[in-house]
C-alpha angles and dihedrals in degrees: 000000000000106000102212098054087044091052090047091050092049090051089050094050088048092056091056091050131093117255102256090044087058088049090051090050093051089048092053094047094052091045092052090065101025090110091071089065091039094060097033120124096199102046106098113243091230092056092043091053092049095047089048089056087047090054092048091048091054091050089051092047090052090051091049095244100111135056123234118274128211106280093210088062091061094043089051088052093050091050092050093050093050096057108116092356115153120248125248092016116148094211095055092043088057091045091056089049088055090051093046092054088057090047091051089049093052096044133095118266093249090062102035098085090059094044093047088051091051088052090055089047093053090044090054092046090054088051091048094048089053091051097236130143103306099184090046091054092050089048090059091045092051093044091054092049091050094046092049092048092051093047090049093053094046092048094045085233124190129192090281099050112113123227125184108228090213089060089076089068130234119006088227105035092187095039133272117296115268111278095018110164111263120237113262104242112223113239115274113256143165118236116202113200121186101204094197108177094337117134125234092258092062092048090050093053089052090053092048092049091052088049093051093049092049089049093055093050099042108014091243127107121215128246121202133216126185113232109180108292089349134085110208124203133204135175114263132197118321111268 
């Protein structure tokens, strides 16, 4: 698969797509390579945490559960993180893709196609720097673009129509490339929540936020089961 015609085709499809669908595409592009930043020894932990929040924010925006941030704030954070960064490093390229997903999410609809395309380009660059299957990565990117385009047409979606990025299925439909970095599992922990007078809706939002955070860090959403007075969580299927 020739990279440049494929990138041009992806950009063209993004231009036809509603705004939140572009954001979903950017979020999946960044999520696909986020593990390069997660396992990096050179990406500063502060920048990684910030970019992780940005990727989570992009996912929330696509789902229609977050308001638009100030785009300049995310550009400034990206610029700060890039100071002194090594060249041709897959961890930093993935980090920039995560920031650009947040920038696309916070942008106006007339700019989001180009920003989503930039996110895809950075994700592909991270993959290239790490010497993984370049054509396979492009196939995943193009498949996402085509699937979102088809979904938007069927749904009659406009710029404000939400779409859950996870609804498109696995990030790597045919499996991750051999040797792909494994997600870094967060340490196990117990969380005690005193619900007080909180209603069920608020507790549901807390559990959804925990699942989204886990998904950004590991690629796995959480599923919950009630066990007496406890709520137990386990990692589900990769996003």
